[in-house]
N, C-alpha and C positions, 0 to 999 in steps of 0.2 A: 815124593817121599821126604822123609826127615832129612834136613840138610841140603836138599836140592836147591840149586840156584835158580833165580828168576832172570832169564836172559834178555828180557824185553825192556825198552825204555818205559818209565813209569806211567806215561799217558795211555799205555796199552791196558792198564788196570781198569779204565772205563769200560772196556769190552769184557774183561775177565771177572772183575769183582762181584758182579751180581750172581755169578754161579757159585760163589763161596757161601751164599746164604742158604743153600739147600744141601742135603746129604750128597755124598760123593757120587753114588751110582745115578741118582736123579740128575745131578749136574752133568755127569758124563753123557747121559742120554740126551739131555736138553741141548748141550753144546753141540754134539754131533748133528742133531736134527736141525738146529738153527743154522749152523755153518754150511751144512750140505744143501739146505733149502736156499740159502743165500747164493751159493755158488751156482746152483741149478738155475736160479732166476737170472743171475747176471750172464750166464752162458747162453741163454736161449737166443738172443739176438745174433749170435755168431753162427748158429747152426743152419745148414741148408734146409729148404722145405722138405718135409717128410722124414728128416733125420730124428730118431727117437731121443728126445731131450734127456731122458733118464740116464743115458749112456755117459753124459758129462760128469756124473758122480759115481761112475762104475769103472773108471780107469784105474790102473795100478796105483798111481800116486794118490788119487782121491780115496781109494779104499784104505790105503795106509794111514791117511789122515783120520779116517773114521775109526779104524782099529785102535790107534794110539791116542785119539782125542787131540790131534795136533791142530796147528793154526793155518795149515796150508790152504784150506778151503775158504776161510775168511780172507786171507791175504790174496788168494787167487781171484775171489769175487771182486774185491776192491780193484785189483789190477785190470780185470775185464771192464769194469765201469770206467776206470781212468782212461783207457784207450777208446772209450765211446764218448769222450769229451766231458765226463762228469768230474769236474775238477776237485770237488771236496774229497773224492776218493784218493787223489794224489796226496792231499794233506794228511790223510789217515794212514797211508802206507808206510811212513817212517817207523811204525811199530816194528817193522823189519828194516833196519836202516839202509842196508845195501839195496833192497828192493825199492824202498822209497826214493833213493837217489836215482836209480835207473828209470823209475816211473816218470821222471821229469821229461823223458823222451816223448811223452804223450802230449806235452804242452806245445801250443802253436803260437802264442803271443805273450808279450810282457805283462799285459794287464791281468791275464789269467795267472801268471806266475806270482804276481803281487798278491792276488786274492788267496792263493794257496799258502804263501808265506805268512800272511796275516792269520789265517785259520790255524796253521801249524803252530805258530808262536802262541796263539790263544790257547790251544790244547796243552801246550807245555806249561803255560802260566796256570791254567786250571788244575793241572796235575800237581803243581807245587802247592797250590792253595788247599787241595783236598788231601793229598798224601804226604806233603812235607818236602822241603828241599833235600833232606837227607836221602830220600829215595833216589834222587838224581845223582847225588854224590856216590851212593853205592853202585848205581848203574855204571857210572864212568869208571869206577875202580874195577868192576868186574870186566868191563869191555877192554880195559888196558891189560888186565891179567890174561884174558882170552887171546888178545893180540900177541902177547909174549909166548903163550903156549903154541899158537900157530907158527910163529916165527921160529920157535925152538924145536918144532917137529913133534911136540907132545900130542897135538890134536890130529895129525895126519893119519894115524893108524886106523881111526874109526870114524872120522868126521869129514874126510876130504872127498873131493870128486874122485871117481874110481881110479884113474891112472896114478893119482898122487898117493894112493894107498901103497902102491908098489914102488913108485919112482920118487916120491917126495916132492919137494919144490920144483924140481926139473920136470916132473910129470905133469904138474899143474900148468906151467908156463905155456906149453903149446895149446892147451885147452883154453886158457884165458885169451891167447892170441886169436884162436879160432872164434871165440865169442865176439871179440872186437871186430874181426873181419866180417862176421855175420851181420853185425850192426852197420858196418860201413857199406855193405851191399844193399841192405834193405831193413828199414825199421818198421815193424808193425807189432801188434799185440803179442804174437807168438814168437817172432824172432827175438824180441826184447826179453820175453819171459825165459826163453832158453838161454840167452846170454847171461842172465842173472846167476844161473847155476854154474855156468862155465867160468865166469869171471871171478866170482867169489872164491876164495882159497879153500872153502869147505862146502860140502853140499850133501843134502839128504834127499831120498826119494820123495818124501812127503812135500818137498818144496817145489814140486813140478806138476801140480794139477793142471795149470794152464798149458804147460809144454806138452803134457800127455794128450790133452784135448786137441791141441794143434796138430800133433802127429797123427792122431786118429782122423781128423778132418782132411788132412793132406792125403792120407791113404784112400779115404772114401771118395774124394772128389777127383782123384787121379787114377783110380784103380783100372779103369778101362784103357787108359793111355800107357800103363806100365807094361814093360816086357815081363815075361815069365820069371826070369832070373831076378828081376827087381822085386816082384811079389814075394819070392821066396825069402828075400832078405828081411 
């Protein structure tokens, strides 16, 4: 809408700008179709044999992404590729900075890290060349303002992880600690994705398409082993 802020670093415009060339409803439909297809394609290798792959884009988080035209399926697809060893995906994930930071958990050697750093810096340089240095200055200003709003409690009421809505900062801290403990015990594509939403001081349902997929697979693969009371939960 008019006056809405653009909360992503400027190199994210390489994904978004082409959709500005067509009318809104066409862009909305094309974006949803492209991002859903991308997530579905990236998720297939994680699914057990016989599991209907269409379910990967029918989870609550995925459907929210589609309804609101959000970026969760794009970011989630890149995340799934990153943990399959596709290092260019890690370089692209900083369009969501905290997600990009935690995606480094997918890296296994320094040479891969250096390739990622070179590509990421190249994307930043390209964005400056195409969109101007002022776009980065504006992004930094908005990021600092957002940090102030979070620190001051202005964002907790509608943008925080659920307990923080009620308890504020003190409600978030146990969840952040739980995310860190989860990573300390086991790092994989799904535990790390869940931790991104727990550790960040704010969270949205559409940020969890990988987490929802992981929860679903956990239930499917362990259903016969679960006790009745566990299934009810």
